[in-house]
C-alpha positions in Angstrom: 137.8 67.0 77.9 139.0 63.5 76.0 139.0 60.8 77.3 138.9 57.1 77.0 140.2 54.4 74.3 139.0 53.7 70.9 140.3 51.3 68.3 139.7 52.6 65.0 141.0 51.1 61.1 143.3 53.1 59.1 141.6 53.3 55.1 143.5 53.1 51.9 144.3 56.6 52.2 146.0 56.8 55.9 142.6 58.5 57.6 140.5 57.3 60.7 137.5 58.0 61.9 137.5 60.5 64.9 135.2 59.1 68.2 132.1 61.0 67.8 132.8 62.3 71.5 136.5 63.5 70.1 134.6 65.5 68.1 131.8 66.7 70.2 134.9 67.9 72.6 136.6 69.9 69.3 132.9 71.7 68.6 131.8 72.1 71.6 134.9 73.1 74.0 136.8 74.6 71.0 134.7 75.9 68.5 136.7 74.1 65.5 137.7 70.4 64.3 141.6 71.8 63.5 143.6 69.5 65.5 147.5 70.1 65.1 149.4 66.1 64.8 152.7 65.7 65.7 155.1 62.9 67.2 156.3 62.0 70.7 159.0 59.1 70.9 156.1 56.3 71.0 153.0 57.9 69.6 151.4 61.0 67.9 150.3 63.5 69.5 146.8 65.6 68.7 146.0 68.8 70.1 143.1 71.0 69.3 144.2 74.1 67.5 143.2 76.7 70.9 145.3 73.9 73.1 148.2 74.0 70.4 148.8 77.8 70.9 149.0 77.3 74.8 151.7 75.2 74.4 153.8 77.4 71.7 153.6 80.2 74.2 155.2 77.8 76.9 157.4 76.4 74.5 158.4 80.3 74.2 160.1 80.2 77.6 162.2 78.0 77.0 165.7 80.1 76.8 167.5 79.3 73.2 170.8 78.6 75.2 169.3 75.2 77.0 170.5 72.5 74.4 167.6 70.1 75.6 165.2 72.7 75.3 166.2 73.3 71.6 166.1 69.5 70.7 162.9 69.2 72.2 161.6 72.0 69.9 163.1 71.0 66.7 161.9 67.1 67.3 158.4 67.9 69.0 157.8 71.0 66.1 159.6 69.4 63.1 156.8 67.1 62.6 153.8 68.9 63.5 151.2 69.3 60.9 147.9 71.3 60.9 144.8 68.5 60.1 140.8 69.5 59.7 138.7 66.0 59.4 136.2 66.0 56.6 132.6 66.3 56.4 132.5 62.3 57.8 135.0 63.1 60.8 137.9 61.3 58.8 141.3 62.7 59.8 143.9 62.4 57.5 147.3 61.0 59.1 150.5 62.9 57.5 152.2 59.9 55.9 155.4 60.6 57.5 154.4 59.9 60.5 151.8 57.0 59.5 154.9 55.3 58.0 157.6 56.7 61.1 155.1 54.6 63.6 153.5 52.0 61.2 150.0 53.1 61.4 148.9 51.2 58.8 145.8 49.2 59.4 144.7 50.0 62.8 145.1 52.7 65.3 144.0 53.5 68.8 143.3 56.7 70.1 143.4 57.6 73.8 142.0 60.5 75.6 144.5 62.7 77.8 142.2 65.9 78.7 143.5 68.6 76.6 145.1 66.2 73.7 145.0 62.7 72.8 146.9 60.1 71.6 147.3 57.8 68.4 149.1 54.8 69.3 150.0 51.6 67.1 147.7 49.3 69.3 150.7 46.8 69.8 153.0 49.0 71.0 150.2 50.8 73.8 149.3 47.0 75.0 152.8 46.9 75.7 153.1 50.3 77.3 149.7 49.5 79.8 151.7 46.3 80.2 154.7 48.1 81.9 152.3 50.4 83.5 150.1 48.0 85.4 153.5 45.9 86.6 154.9 48.9 88.0 151.5 50.5 89.4 152.0 50.8 92.9 155.3 52.9 92.4 153.3 54.9 89.8 150.7 55.8 92.0 153.1 57.2 94.7 154.6 59.6 92.3 151.4 61.0 90.9 149.7 61.1 94.8 152.7 63.8 95.7 150.6 66.2 92.8 147.2 65.5 94.6 146.7 67.9 97.9 145.4 64.9 99.9 147.9 62.6 98.8 144.5 59.7 97.5 144.5 59.8 93.5 144.2 56.3 93.4 142.3 55.1 96.6 138.4 54.4 96.7 
């Protein structure tokens, strides 16, 4: 599973180094380092090809008659690109997505279990600040998804 937060530089060609832990997950769990990278409103997301196929199957269940479903698919799949790290573990971020998200000097990779996100570090810092300010409310919502209702208790 993808876990953790890693800051990496973007080189002159638009490449980032994947964390060794993420590369290990790709090799051991998925048997391939092939990723599909696409966009969300605030960041990029990178899915191992196997997880992407599962997601596509779920997207096929959205009826075409639902406008919001078509809009989501258009936005989410329209920018999707298959990417393969090079032998040094560097991943070329698609230029159009780098431009759109201002990913030129540094990025923050954030593990999200079955995929990872690629953020502009300042944007993620702002998001974490908002989460921290609203943590109790968020925790209350998240707790409802756990059988014992104790997701964040120690």
